[in-house]
N, C-alpha and C positions, 0 to 999 in steps of 0.2 A: 504494500500500500504506500503510495507516494502522498506526502502531506504538502499542501501548497497554501501559502498565505493568501487570504482573500480580504482585501481592504474594503470595508463598507463605510459609506459616508451618507449623511443625511443633511440636506440643505434646509429643509422645512419638514413638518410632519408628513406631508404627502409626496415627498420626492426622495427616493433612496437610489443609490447606485453602488455597484460593486465592481472591483477590478482585480484580476489575477493574471499572473504570467504563467501560461501553460507550457511555454517553451523553456529554453535555457538562457543563460546570460548572453551567450554568443548569438543565439537565434531566438529572440523573444517572440512569443505569440500571445498578445494581450487578449484577454477575455473580459468583456465589459457587459454588464447587465443593468437595466434601469427598471424601477417598479414604483408603485404607489404605497407599498407597505413592506415592512421587514419580512413578513410571512410570504407575501407574493414574491419578493426578491429571492428568498431561499428556494421556493418552488421552481422559479424560472431557471435558477442556476443549475439545479439538479436535472431538470428536464433538458436543458441545453447540453450539458456535459454528457449525459448518458444517451440522449436521443439524437440531437442534431450533430454533435461532434463525435459520438460513438466512443468516448474515452471511458475505460473502466479502470478501477484500482487506484482512484485518487480520493483524497479527503481534504477538506478545506479547514484551515485554521482561521476562524473569523477574527479580524482585527477591526475594531470600530474606530473611526476617525471623527473627532469632534473638536471644534475650537483649535484646530491645528495640532492636536495631540492624539496619538493613536494609543489605544489600550485594548488588550485582548479580553475576550469574553470567555 
């Protein structure tokens, strides 16, 4: 299982975004998702990774970013 940091930000209560690098440092592959709630964001991320991208065997470490400071959940 590969663990990847997923940085989650919220600009206001109804605007959430998440970004992860699914590639390597030499060959980055950004994965970005937008949603209206944290629950919707999590669902879209899983659907995208397992469905559209067809990637198995990864898990995300959620890192929330607020007021320019990131903190893990």
